[in-house]
DSSP file (Angstrom, degrees, kcal/mol; ACC not computed):
  #  RESIDUE AA STRUCTURE BP1 BP2  ACC     N-H-->O    O-->H-N    N-H-->O    O-->H-N    TCO  KAPPA ALPHA  PHI   PSI    X-CA   Y-CA   Z-CA
    1    1 A M              0   0    0      0, 0.0   162,-3.0     0, 0.0     2,-0.4   0.000 360.0 360.0 360.0 132.4  103.3   73.1   82.5
    2    2 A I  E     -AB  13 162A   0     11,-2.6    11,-3.5   160,-0.2     2,-0.5  -0.968 360.0-162.0-118.8 135.0  106.9   72.0   83.3
    3    3 A I  E     -AB  12 161A   0    158,-2.9   158,-2.8    -2,-0.4     2,-0.6  -0.981   2.5-160.6-116.5 124.1  109.3   70.7   80.6
    4    4 A F  E     -AB  11 160A   0      7,-2.6     7,-2.3    -2,-0.5     2,-0.8  -0.914   6.1-154.8 -97.7 122.0  112.3   68.7   81.6
    5    5 A K  E     +AB  10 159A   0    154,-2.9   153,-2.4    -2,-0.6   154,-1.3  -0.867  27.4 178.6 -92.5 105.8  115.1   68.6   78.9
    6    6 A T  E >   -AB   9 157A   0      3,-2.3     3,-1.0    -2,-0.8   151,-0.2  -0.580  45.9-106.2-109.3 174.0  116.9   65.4   79.7
    7    7 A T  T 3  S+     0   0    0    149,-1.5     3,-0.1     1,-0.3   150,-0.1   0.661 123.1  45.2 -71.6 -13.5  119.8   63.7   78.1
    8    8 A L  T 3  S-     0   0    0      1,-0.4    -1,-0.3   148,-0.2     2,-0.2   0.447 127.7 -71.7-103.3  -2.3  117.3   61.1   76.7
    9    9 A G  E <   -A    6   0A   0     -3,-1.0    -3,-2.3     2,-0.0    -1,-0.4  -0.805  62.0 -49.8 137.8 176.3  114.7   63.6   75.5
   10   10 A D  E     -A    5   0A   0     -2,-0.2     2,-0.4    -5,-0.2   122,-0.2  -0.681  36.2-165.6 -93.5 145.7  112.0   66.1   76.6
   11   11 A I  E     -A    4   0A   0     -7,-2.3    -7,-2.6    -2,-0.3     2,-0.5  -0.996   6.3-157.2-126.4 126.1  109.2   65.4   79.1
   12   12 A K  E     -AC   3 128A   0    116,-2.9   115,-2.8    -2,-0.4   116,-1.5  -0.921  13.2-165.6-108.6 128.4  106.3   67.8   79.4
   13   13 A I  E     -AC   2 126A   0    -11,-3.5   -11,-2.6    -2,-0.5     2,-0.6  -0.932  12.8-152.2-120.0 131.1  104.4   67.6   82.7
   14   14 A Q  E     - C   0 125A   0    111,-2.9   111,-2.0    -2,-0.4     2,-0.1  -0.933  19.4-142.7-102.6 117.5  101.0   69.0   83.6
   15   15 A L  E     - C   0 124A   0     -2,-0.6     2,-0.8   109,-0.2   109,-0.3  -0.468   5.3-137.6 -76.2 149.1  100.6   69.9   87.3
   16   16 A D     >  +     0   0    0    107,-3.2     4,-1.8     1,-0.2     8,-0.3  -0.823  29.2 167.6-110.1  91.2   97.2   69.3   89.1
   17   17 A F  T  4 S+     0   0    0     -2,-0.8    -1,-0.2     1,-0.2     8,-0.1   0.646  74.0  58.2 -78.1 -14.7   96.7   72.3   91.2
   18   18 A D  T  4 S+     0   0    0      2,-0.2    -1,-0.2    -3,-0.1    -2,-0.1   0.927 116.8  27.8 -75.3 -47.0   93.1   71.3   91.9
   19   19 A K  T  4 S+     0   0    0      1,-0.2    -2,-0.2   104,-0.1    57,-0.1   0.764 138.5  23.5 -91.4 -26.0   93.7   67.9   93.4
   20   20 A A     X  +     0   0    0     -4,-1.8     4,-3.4   103,-0.2     5,-0.3  -0.441  68.1 158.8-136.3  62.8   97.1   68.5   94.9
   21   21 A P  H  > S+     0   0    0      0, 0.0     4,-2.3     0, 0.0     5,-0.2   0.895  76.5  44.2 -56.4 -48.8   97.5   72.3   95.4
   22   22 A V  H  > S+     0   0    0      2,-0.2     4,-2.2     1,-0.2     5,-0.1   0.917 118.6  44.3 -65.9 -41.8  100.4   72.2   98.1
   23   23 A T  H  > S+     0   0    0      2,-0.2     4,-2.8     1,-0.2     5,-0.2   0.927 113.9  48.4 -72.4 -45.7  102.3   69.5   96.2
   24   24 A A  H  X S+     0   0    0     -4,-3.4     4,-2.4    -8,-0.3    -2,-0.2   0.929 113.7  48.6 -60.7 -41.9  101.9   71.1   92.7
   25   25 A K  H  X S+     0   0    0     -4,-2.3     4,-2.6    -5,-0.3    -2,-0.2   0.924 111.7  48.8 -61.2 -46.1  103.0   74.5   94.1
   26   26 A N  H  X S+     0   0    0     -4,-2.2     4,-2.0    -5,-0.2    -2,-0.2   0.920 112.7  47.6 -60.1 -44.1  106.0   73.0   95.8
   27   27 A F  H  X S+     0   0    0     -4,-2.8     4,-2.0     1,-0.2    -1,-0.2   0.890 112.2  49.0 -64.4 -40.8  107.1   71.2   92.7
   28   28 A Q  H  X S+     0   0    0     -4,-2.4     4,-3.0    -5,-0.2     5,-0.2   0.894 108.8  53.6 -67.7 -38.1  106.7   74.3   90.5
   29   29 A Q  H  X S+     0   0    0     -4,-2.6     4,-2.0     2,-0.2     6,-0.2   0.922 109.0  48.8 -60.9 -44.2  108.7   76.4   93.0
   30   30 A Y  H  <>S+     0   0    0     -4,-2.0     5,-2.1     1,-0.2     6,-0.5   0.910 114.2  46.7 -58.1 -43.4  111.5   73.9   92.8
   31   31 A A  H ><5S+     0   0    0     -4,-2.0     3,-1.3     1,-0.2    -2,-0.2   0.923 111.7  49.3 -66.8 -45.2  111.3   74.0   89.0
   32   32 A E  H 3<5S+     0   0    0     -4,-3.0    -1,-0.2     1,-0.3    -2,-0.2   0.809 108.8  55.1 -67.6 -26.9  111.2   77.8   88.9
   33   33 A D  T 3<5S-     0   0    0     -4,-2.0    -1,-0.3    -5,-0.2    -2,-0.2   0.539 113.5-119.0 -80.0  -6.9  114.2   77.9   91.2
   34   34 A G  T X 5 +     0   0    0     -3,-1.3     3,-1.2    -4,-0.4    -3,-0.2   0.607  69.1 139.5  78.1  12.9  116.2   75.8   88.9
   35   35 A F  T 3 < +     0   0    0     -5,-2.1    -4,-0.2     1,-0.3    -5,-0.1   0.867  68.4  50.2 -54.7 -40.7  116.6   73.1   91.6
   36   36 A Y  T >  S+     0   0    0     -6,-0.5     3,-2.0     2,-0.1     2,-0.4   0.622  81.7 111.4 -80.2 -11.7  116.1   70.3   89.2
   37   37 A N  T <  S+     0   0    0     -3,-1.2   121,-0.2     1,-0.3   122,-0.1  -0.464  88.9   9.6 -66.6 120.6  118.7   71.5   86.6
   38   38 A G  T 3  S+     0   0    0    119,-4.0    19,-0.5    -2,-0.4    -1,-0.3   0.417  96.5 128.6  90.9  -0.3  121.6   69.1   86.6
   39   39 A I    <   -     0   0    0     -3,-2.0   118,-2.8   118,-0.4    -1,-0.3  -0.502  49.5-132.9 -86.9 164.0  120.1   66.4   88.8
   40   40 A I  B     -H  156   0B   0     15,-2.8     2,-0.9   116,-0.2    13,-0.7  -0.690  19.1-112.7-106.3 157.8  120.0   62.7   87.8
   41   41 A F  E     -D   52   0A   0    114,-2.2   114,-0.4    -2,-0.2    11,-0.3  -0.865  41.4-177.5 -87.7 113.5  117.2   60.1   87.8
   42   42 A H  E     +     0   0A   0     -2,-0.9     2,-0.4     9,-0.6    10,-0.2   0.473  55.6  46.5-103.8  -2.8  118.8   58.1   90.4
   43   43 A R  E     +D   51   0A   0      8,-1.4     8,-3.4   107,-0.1     2,-0.5  -0.956  56.3 172.9-142.9 120.7  116.5   55.1   90.8
   44   44 A V  E     +D   50   0A   0    105,-2.9     2,-0.6    -2,-0.4     6,-0.2  -0.970   3.5 177.1-131.3 119.2  115.0   53.1   88.0
   45   45 A I  E >>  -D   49   0A   0      4,-2.9     3,-1.7    -2,-0.5     4,-1.5  -0.890  30.7-129.2-125.9 103.2  113.0   50.0   88.5
   46   46 A K  T 34 S+     0   0    0     -2,-0.6    92,-0.1     1,-0.3    88,-0.0  -0.131  93.1  17.6 -46.4 135.0  111.7   48.4   85.3
   47   47 A G  T 34 S+     0   0    0      1,-0.1    -1,-0.3    55,-0.1    56,-0.0   0.593 129.8  49.7  76.7  11.2  108.0   47.7   85.5
   48   48 A F  T <4 S-     0   0    0     -3,-1.7    54,-2.1     1,-0.2    55,-0.8   0.422 105.4 -40.8-140.9 -72.8  107.5   50.0   88.5
   49   49 A M  E  <  -DE  45 101A   0     -4,-1.5    -4,-2.9    52,-0.2     2,-0.4  -0.991  28.3-132.4-163.5 164.8  108.9   53.6   88.5
   50   50 A V  E     -DE  44 100A   0     50,-1.7    50,-2.6    -2,-0.3     2,-0.3  -0.998  32.3-159.9-127.7 125.1  111.7   56.1   87.6
   51   51 A Q  E     +DE  43  99A   0     -8,-3.4    -8,-1.4    -2,-0.4    -9,-0.6  -0.833  21.1 144.0-115.6 144.9  112.7   58.4   90.5
   52   52 A G  E     +DE  41  98A   0     46,-2.8    46,-2.5    -2,-0.3    34,-0.2  -0.903  25.8  95.2-154.7-178.2  114.5   61.8   90.5
   53   53 A G  S    S+     0   0    0    -13,-0.7   -12,-0.1    -2,-0.3     3,-0.1   0.533  82.4  58.1 108.6   4.8  114.7   65.1   92.2
   54   54 A G  S    S+     0   0    0    -14,-0.4     8,-2.8     1,-0.2     2,-0.4   0.541  85.1  62.5-144.8  -7.2  117.3   64.8   94.9
   55   55 A F  E     -I   61   0C   0    -15,-0.5   -15,-2.8     6,-0.2    -2,-0.2  -0.965  51.1-151.1-134.6 142.5  120.8   63.8   93.7
   56   56 A S  E >>  -I   60   0C   0      4,-3.1     3,-1.4    -2,-0.4     4,-0.8  -0.442  58.3 -55.8 -90.5 176.5  123.5   65.1   91.4
   57   57 A S  T 34 S+     0   0    0    -19,-0.5     3,-0.5     1,-0.3    -1,-0.2  -0.206 128.4  31.8 -53.4 143.0  125.9   62.9   89.6
   58   58 A G  T 34 S-     0   0    0      1,-0.2    -1,-0.3    -3,-0.1    -2,-0.0   0.572 130.0 -77.8  82.3   9.2  127.8   60.5   91.8
   59   59 A M  T <4 S+     0   0    0     -3,-1.4     2,-0.7     1,-0.2    -1,-0.2   0.833  76.6 164.1  70.1  33.5  124.8   60.3   94.2
   60   60 A S  E  <  -I   56   0C   0     -4,-0.8    -4,-3.1    -3,-0.5    -1,-0.2  -0.782  35.6-131.5 -83.4 115.2  125.6   63.7   95.9
   61   61 A E  E     -I   55   0C   0     -2,-0.7     2,-0.3    -6,-0.2    -6,-0.2  -0.493  13.9-136.0 -75.2 136.6  122.3   64.7   97.7
   62   62 A K        -     0   0    0     -8,-2.8     2,-0.3    -2,-0.2    -1,-0.1  -0.651  22.3-112.8 -90.9 144.3  120.9   68.2   97.1
   63   63 A E        -     0   0    0     -2,-0.3     2,-0.2     1,-0.0    -1,-0.0  -0.593  39.5-163.2 -77.8 139.4  119.7   70.2  100.1
   64   64 A T        -     0   0    0     -2,-0.3     3,-0.1     1,-0.1   -10,-0.0  -0.715  18.5-103.8-117.6 165.1  115.9   70.7  100.0
   65   65 A R        -     0   0    0     -2,-0.2    -1,-0.1     1,-0.2    31,-0.1  -0.122  64.2 -54.1 -75.7-174.3  113.3   73.0  101.6
   66   66 A A        -     0   0    0      1,-0.1    -1,-0.2    29,-0.1    27,-0.0  -0.176  65.0 -96.1 -61.7 154.0  111.0   71.8  104.4
   67   67 A C        -     0   0    0     -3,-0.1     2,-0.2     1,-0.1    28,-0.2  -0.286  37.4-136.3 -68.0 156.5  108.8   68.8  103.9
   68   68 A I  B     -J   94   0D   0     26,-2.5    26,-0.6     1,-0.1     2,-0.1  -0.738  24.3 -92.7-115.9 165.2  105.2   69.2  102.8
   69   69 A K        -     0   0    0     -2,-0.2     2,-0.5    24,-0.1    23,-0.1  -0.446  44.8-107.0 -76.4 151.6  102.0   67.6  103.9
   70   70 A N        -     0   0    0      1,-0.1     3,-0.3    -2,-0.1    -1,-0.1  -0.643  31.9-178.3 -82.2 122.7  100.9   64.4  102.1
   71   71 A E    >   +     0   0    0     -2,-0.5     3,-0.8     1,-0.2    51,-0.1  -0.028  43.3 122.3-106.9  28.9   97.9   65.1   99.8
   72   72 A A  G >   +     0   0    0      1,-0.3    38,-0.7    47,-0.2     3,-0.5   0.604  59.0  75.5 -70.6  -9.4   97.6   61.5   98.7
   73   73 A D  G 3   +     0   0    0     -3,-0.3    -1,-0.3     1,-0.2    46,-0.1   0.038  66.1 104.1 -86.3  29.0   94.0   61.3  100.0
   74   74 A N  G <  S-     0   0    0     -3,-0.8    -1,-0.2     2,-0.2    -2,-0.1   0.432  94.2-113.1 -88.3  -2.9   93.0   63.4   96.9
   75   75 A G  S <  S+     0   0    0     -3,-0.5     2,-0.5     1,-0.3    -2,-0.1   0.453  74.7 129.6  83.6   0.3   91.4   60.5   95.0
   76   76 A V        -     0   0    0     46,-0.2    46,-0.4   -57,-0.1    -1,-0.3  -0.795  50.7-138.0 -95.1 131.8   94.0   60.5   92.2
   77   77 A S        -     0   0    0     -2,-0.5     2,-2.4    -3,-0.1    29,-0.1  -0.559  19.5-112.3 -91.9 144.5   95.5   57.1   91.5
   78   78 A N        +     0   0    0     27,-0.3    27,-3.4    -2,-0.2     2,-0.2  -0.481  60.2 162.8 -68.6  73.0   99.3   56.1   90.8
   79   79 A K    >   -     0   0    0     -2,-2.4     3,-1.6    25,-0.3    22,-0.3  -0.563  49.5 -75.1 -91.5 159.2   98.5   55.2   87.2
   80   80 A R  T 3  S+     0   0    0      1,-0.2    22,-0.2    -2,-0.2    -1,-0.1  -0.289 120.4  26.6 -48.2 131.8  100.9   54.9   84.4
   81   81 A G  T 3  S+     0   0    0     20,-2.5    45,-3.0     1,-0.3     2,-0.3   0.527  97.5 114.4  88.5   6.2  102.1   58.3   83.2
   82   82 A T  E <   -F  125   0A   0     -3,-1.6    19,-2.7    19,-0.3     2,-0.4  -0.732  57.6-133.8-104.4 160.3  101.5   60.1   86.5
   83   83 A L  E     -FG 124 100A   0     41,-2.1    40,-2.0    -2,-0.3    41,-1.1  -0.922  23.0-179.4-111.1 140.8  104.0   61.7   88.8
   84   84 A A  E     -FG 122  99A   0     15,-2.2    15,-2.7    -2,-0.4     2,-0.3  -0.929  31.7-100.4-135.1 156.4  104.0   61.2   92.6
   85   85 A M  E     - G   0  98A   0     36,-1.5    13,-0.3    -2,-0.3     2,-0.2  -0.608  30.1-138.4 -79.6 134.9  106.1   62.5   95.4
   86   86 A A        +     0   0    0     11,-1.7     9,-0.4    -2,-0.3     2,-0.3  -0.577  33.0 163.4 -85.6 156.1  108.7   60.2   96.8
   87   87 A R        -     0   0    0     -2,-0.2     7,-0.1     7,-0.1     2,-0.0  -0.967  36.1-105.0-161.9 171.6  109.1   60.2  100.6
   88   88 A T        -     0   0    0      2,-0.4     5,-0.2    -2,-0.3     6,-0.1  -0.057  63.0 -73.2 -87.7-162.1  110.5   58.2  103.5
   89   89 A Q  S    S+     0   0    0      3,-0.1    -1,-0.0     4,-0.1     3,-0.0   0.780 113.3  91.8 -69.1 -24.3  108.4   56.1  105.8
   90   90 A D  S >  S-     0   0    0      1,-0.2     3,-1.4     3,-0.1    -2,-0.4  -0.602  78.2-142.4 -67.7 120.2  107.1   59.3  107.4
   91   91 A P  T 3  S+     0   0    0      0, 0.0     3,-0.3     0, 0.0    -1,-0.2   0.768  97.9  48.1 -58.6 -26.1  103.9   60.0  105.3
   92   92 A H  T 3  S+     0   0    0      1,-0.2    -3,-0.1   -23,-0.1    -2,-0.1  -0.145  82.7  97.8-110.0  40.5  104.6   63.7  105.5
   93   93 A S    <   +     0   0    0     -3,-1.4     2,-0.2    -5,-0.2    -1,-0.2   0.236  45.2 125.9-111.4  14.7  108.3   63.7  104.5
   94   94 A A  B     +J   68   0D   0    -26,-0.6   -26,-2.5    -3,-0.3    -7,-0.1  -0.506  18.7 147.1 -74.0 140.7  108.1   64.6  100.8
   95   95 A S  S    S-     0   0    0     -9,-0.4    -1,-0.1   -28,-0.2   -29,-0.1   0.442  72.9 -23.0-130.8 -82.1  110.2   67.6   99.6
   96   96 A A  S    S+     0   0    0    -31,-0.1     2,-0.1   -66,-0.0    -2,-0.1   0.644 100.1  99.8-116.0 -20.6  111.7   67.6   96.1
   97   97 A Q        +     0   0    0    -11,-0.2   -11,-1.7   -43,-0.1     2,-0.3  -0.427  45.2 166.6 -76.8 146.9  112.0   63.9   95.0
   98   98 A F  E     -EG  52  85A   0    -46,-2.5   -46,-2.8   -13,-0.3     2,-0.3  -0.926  19.5-143.5-149.5 163.3  109.3   62.5   92.7
   99   99 A F  E     -EG  51  84A   0    -15,-2.7   -15,-2.2    -2,-0.3     2,-0.5  -0.994  12.7-131.0-140.3 152.5  108.7   59.5   90.5
  100  100 A F  E     -EG  50  83A   0    -50,-2.6   -50,-1.7    -2,-0.3     2,-0.6  -0.847  28.5-130.1 -93.4 126.5  107.1   58.6   87.3
  101  101 A N  E     -E   49   0A   0    -19,-2.7   -20,-2.5    -2,-0.5   -19,-0.3  -0.720  18.7-169.8 -77.2 120.9  104.8   55.6   87.5
  102  102 A L  S    S+     0   0    0    -54,-2.1     2,-0.3    -2,-0.6   -53,-0.2   0.690  73.9  10.4 -83.1 -23.4  105.8   53.2   84.7
  103  103 A V  S    S-     0   0    0    -55,-0.8     2,-0.6   -25,-0.1   -22,-0.1  -0.853 106.2 -66.9-143.5 175.5  102.6   51.1   85.2
  104  104 A D        -     0   0    0     -2,-0.3     2,-0.3   -25,-0.2   -25,-0.3  -0.624  49.8-176.2 -71.2 114.9   99.4   51.3   87.2
  105  105 A N    >   +     0   0    0    -27,-3.4     3,-2.4    -2,-0.6   -27,-0.3  -0.512  17.5 158.5-112.3  60.2  100.7   51.2   90.8
  106  106 A N  G >   +     0   0    0     -2,-0.3     3,-1.5     1,-0.3    -1,-0.1   0.706  64.9  71.5 -61.2 -18.9   97.4   51.2   92.7
  107  107 A F  G 3  S+     0   0    0      1,-0.2    -1,-0.3    -3,-0.2    12,-0.1   0.702  93.6  60.1 -68.5 -15.4   99.0   49.6   95.8
  108  108 A L  G <  S+     0   0    0     -3,-2.4    12,-2.3   -30,-0.2    -1,-0.2   0.508  85.5 106.6 -88.5  -2.8  100.7   53.0   96.3
  109  109 A D  S <  S-     0   0    0     -3,-1.5    10,-0.2    10,-0.2   -32,-0.1  -0.308  82.9 -86.8 -75.7 158.4   97.4   54.9   96.5
  110  110 A F        +     0   0    0    -38,-0.7     8,-0.2   -34,-0.3    -1,-0.1  -0.366  50.0 159.1 -54.6 131.3   95.9   56.4   99.8
  111  111 A S        -     0   0    0      6,-3.3     2,-0.3     1,-0.5     7,-0.2   0.540  64.0 -12.5-128.7 -27.9   93.8   53.9  101.8
  112  112 A S        -     0   0    0      5,-1.0     2,-2.1     2,-0.2    -1,-0.5  -0.980  68.3 -98.6-165.8 161.2   93.7   55.4  105.3
  113  113 A K  S    S+     0   0    0     -2,-0.3     2,-0.3     4,-0.1    -3,-0.0  -0.408  86.4 109.6 -84.0  61.9   95.4   58.1  107.5
  114  114 A T  S >> S-     0   0    0     -2,-2.1     4,-1.5     1,-0.0     3,-0.6  -0.873  87.6-103.3-129.9 164.2   97.7   55.5  109.1
  115  115 A S  T 34 S+     0   0    0     -2,-0.3     4,-0.2     1,-0.2    -1,-0.0   0.834 125.0  42.6 -62.2 -29.2  101.5   55.1  108.6
  116  116 A Q  T 34 S+     0   0    0      1,-0.1    -1,-0.2     2,-0.1     3,-0.1   0.728 117.4  46.0 -84.7 -20.2  100.7   52.1  106.3
  117  117 A G  T <4 S+     0   0    0     -3,-0.6    -6,-3.3     1,-0.1    -5,-1.0   0.535  79.4  92.5-102.5 -11.4   97.8   53.7  104.5
  118  118 A W     <  -     0   0    0     -4,-1.5    -8,-0.1    -8,-0.2    -1,-0.1   0.803  65.2-173.1 -60.8 -33.6   98.9   57.2  103.5
  119  119 A G        -     0   0    0     -4,-0.2     2,-0.4   -10,-0.2   -10,-0.2  -0.246  34.0 -56.8  71.6-162.5  100.2   56.2  100.1
  120  120 A Y        -     0   0    0    -12,-2.3     2,-0.5   -48,-0.2   -10,-0.2  -0.980  52.2-117.1-130.1 124.0  102.1   58.5   97.7
  121  121 A C        -     0   0    0     -2,-0.4   -36,-1.5   -36,-0.2     2,-0.5  -0.486  18.1-150.7 -74.6 114.8  100.6   61.8   96.4
  122  122 A V  E     + F   0  84A   0     -2,-0.5   -38,-0.3   -46,-0.4   -46,-0.2  -0.720  28.6 160.0 -78.6 126.1   99.9   62.0   92.7
  123  123 A F  E     +     0   0A   0    -40,-2.0  -107,-3.2    -2,-0.5     2,-0.3   0.401  55.2  16.8-130.9  -1.2  100.3   65.7   91.7
  124  124 A A  E     -CF  15  83A   0    -41,-1.1   -41,-2.1  -109,-0.3     2,-0.3  -0.968  56.7-138.6-161.8 167.7  100.9   65.7   87.9
  125  125 A E  E     -CF  14  82A   0   -111,-2.0  -111,-2.9    -2,-0.3     2,-0.4  -0.988  27.3-110.6-140.7 156.7  100.7   63.7   84.6
  126  126 A V  E     +C   13   0A   0    -45,-3.0  -113,-0.2    -2,-0.3     3,-0.1  -0.688  31.3 174.6 -80.6 126.0  103.0   63.3   81.6
  127  127 A V  E    S+     0   0A   0   -115,-2.8     2,-0.3    -2,-0.4  -114,-0.2   0.639  72.5  12.3-108.0 -20.4  101.4   65.0   78.5
  128  128 A E  E    S+C   12   0A   0   -116,-1.5  -116,-2.9     1,-0.0    -1,-0.4  -0.974 113.0  41.8-150.1 141.0  104.4   64.5   76.2
  129  129 A G    >>  +     0   0    0     -2,-0.3     4,-1.8  -118,-0.2     3,-0.7   0.598  53.0 135.3 102.0  15.4  107.5   62.3   76.5
  130  130 A Q  H 3> S+     0   0    0      1,-0.2     4,-2.5     2,-0.2     5,-0.2   0.867  76.4  60.9 -60.0 -31.6  106.2   59.1   78.0
  131  131 A D  H 3> S+     0   0    0      2,-0.2     4,-1.9     1,-0.2    -1,-0.2   0.846 102.0  52.4 -56.7 -38.4  108.5   57.4   75.3
  132  132 A V  H <> S+     0   0    0     -3,-0.7     4,-2.0  -122,-0.2    -1,-0.2   0.917 110.2  47.3 -67.1 -44.7  111.5   59.2   77.0
  133  133 A I  H  X S+     0   0    0     -4,-1.8     4,-2.0     1,-0.2    -2,-0.2   0.888 110.2  52.1 -66.4 -39.9  110.4   57.8   80.4
  134  134 A D  H  X S+     0   0    0     -4,-2.5     4,-0.6     1,-0.2    -1,-0.2   0.883 108.2  51.8 -63.8 -39.0  110.0   54.3   78.9
  135  135 A K  H >< S+     0   0    0     -4,-1.9     3,-0.9     1,-0.2    -2,-0.2   0.896 107.4  52.6 -64.2 -39.3  113.5   54.6   77.4
  136  136 A M  H >< S+     0   0    0     -4,-2.0     3,-1.6     1,-0.2    -2,-0.2   0.894 103.0  60.4 -54.5 -43.7  114.7   55.5   81.0
  137  137 A A  H 3< S+     0   0    0     -4,-2.0    -1,-0.2     1,-0.3    -2,-0.2   0.706 102.3  52.6 -64.4 -20.3  113.0   52.4   82.3
  138  138 A S  T << S+     0   0    0     -3,-0.9    -1,-0.3    -4,-0.6    -2,-0.2   0.384  81.8 114.3-100.5   5.2  115.2   50.2   80.0
  139  139 A V  S <  S-     0   0    0     -3,-1.6     2,-0.2    -4,-0.2   -93,-0.1  -0.373  74.7-100.6 -76.2 156.8  118.7   51.4   81.0
  140  140 A K        -     0   0    0     -2,-0.1    12,-2.2    11,-0.0    13,-0.5  -0.541  45.0-166.8 -73.0 139.6  121.2   49.2   82.8
  141  141 A T  E     +K  151   0E   0     10,-0.3     2,-0.2    -2,-0.2     7,-0.0  -0.852  15.1 159.8-127.6 163.9  121.4   49.9   86.5
  142  142 A G  E     -K  150   0E   0      8,-2.5     8,-2.5    -2,-0.3     2,-0.5  -0.712  44.4 -63.2-154.1-156.6  123.7   49.0   89.3
  143  143 A T  E     +     0   0E   0     -2,-0.2     2,-0.4     5,-0.2     5,-0.2  -0.932  45.5 173.6-112.5 131.0  124.7   50.0   92.8
  144  144 A T  E >   -K  147   0E   0      3,-2.4     3,-2.4    -2,-0.5    -2,-0.0  -0.987  67.3 -12.0-138.2 130.2  126.4   53.4   93.5
  145  145 A A  T 3  S-     0   0    0     -2,-0.4     3,-0.1     1,-0.3    -1,-0.1   0.865 129.3 -53.3  54.7  37.4  127.3   55.0   96.8
  146  146 A G  T 3  S+     0   0    0      1,-0.3     2,-0.4     0, 0.0    -1,-0.3   0.501 113.7 120.0  78.6   3.9  125.3   52.3   98.6
  147  147 A H  E <   -K  144   0E   0     -3,-2.4    -3,-2.4  -105,-0.0     3,-0.4  -0.852  52.4-145.5-102.6 135.9  122.1   53.0   96.5
  148  148 A Q  E    S+     0   0E   0     -2,-0.4    -5,-0.2    -5,-0.2  -104,-0.1  -0.602  74.1  30.9 -96.1 160.4  120.6   50.2   94.4
  149  149 A D  E    S+     0   0E   0     -7,-0.3  -105,-2.9     1,-0.2    -1,-0.2   0.746  77.7 153.5  67.3  29.6  118.9   50.5   91.0
  150  150 A V  E     -K  142   0E   0     -8,-2.5    -8,-2.5    -3,-0.4    -1,-0.2  -0.771  52.6-107.1 -90.3 126.3  121.0   53.5   89.9
  151  151 A P  E     -K  141   0E   0      0, 0.0   -10,-0.3     0, 0.0     4,-0.1  -0.307  18.3-138.7 -54.4 134.5  121.5   53.9   86.2
  152  152 A V  S    S+     0   0    0    -12,-2.2     2,-0.5     1,-0.1   -11,-0.1   0.894  97.0  44.5 -64.1 -42.6  125.1   53.0   85.1
  153  153 A E  S    S-     0   0    0    -13,-0.5    -1,-0.1     1,-0.0   -14,-0.0  -0.911 104.9-108.8-102.3 126.8  125.1   56.0   82.8
  154  154 A D        -     0   0    0     -2,-0.5     2,-0.6     1,-0.1  -112,-0.1  -0.229  21.4-155.0 -55.8 136.7  123.7   59.2   84.3
  155  155 A I        -     0   0    0   -114,-0.4  -114,-2.2    -4,-0.1     2,-0.3  -0.962  27.2-166.7-109.2 110.2  120.3   60.3   83.0
  156  156 A I  B     -H   40   0B   0     -2,-0.6  -149,-1.5  -116,-0.2     2,-1.0  -0.783  30.4-134.1-108.2 141.9  120.4   64.1   83.6
  157  157 A I  E     -B    6   0A   0   -118,-2.8  -119,-4.0    -2,-0.3  -118,-0.4  -0.827  26.4-174.4 -83.7 106.5  117.8   66.9   83.6
  158  158 A E  E     -     0   0A   0   -153,-2.4     2,-0.3    -2,-1.0    -1,-0.2   0.854  62.2 -10.4 -71.4 -40.3  119.8   69.4   81.7
  159  159 A S  E     -B    5   0A   0   -154,-1.3  -154,-2.9    -3,-0.1     2,-0.4  -0.987  58.1-137.9-159.9 163.9  117.3   72.2   82.1
  160  160 A T  E     -B    4   0A   0     -2,-0.3     2,-0.5  -156,-0.2  -156,-0.2  -0.973  12.2-164.6-126.4 129.5  113.8   72.9   83.3
  161  161 A I  E     -B    3   0A   0   -158,-2.8  -158,-2.9    -2,-0.4     2,-0.6  -0.962   4.5-159.3-117.4 132.2  111.3   75.2   81.6
  162  162 A V  E      B    2   0A   0     -2,-0.5  -160,-0.2  -160,-0.2    -2,-0.0  -0.954 360.0 360.0-110.5 124.4  108.2   76.4   83.4
  163  163 A E              0   0    0   -162,-3.0  -161,-0.1    -2,-0.6    -1,-0.1   0.378 360.0 360.0-104.0 360.0  105.4   77.6   81.1
């Protein structure tokens, strides 16, 4: 169990070590290392997702460990209340960034082992604090340092607790 204490409230997350063992272990290690402390949720798209895990205030990118393999072929869907790993166009480029699905985003699910079909690995679910995430989804956003959909007022993970 991971608890993010944010400026908008607490979010409790249950990792899925059975369906996404590499991804869950990677996320837990970042949490244990305190990597997420002080980072912002840097991308908010209402009706889609809230993303964090890579930037400090002012869109200063944090250095991460090596990328992990994509486990999106685990049969777990990008449903509302789940967490998935963010990545670039390279299917195996996820490291520390993640996103909360605000709605059922089935189009992000695995469909084939091709660059277009890999999808985004779901590795956890929110067990408490979905209301906090919904609050994040309603904040005003703008463009900062060339990035779109950035909250105008920082939403910060103040501390991370691993239980």
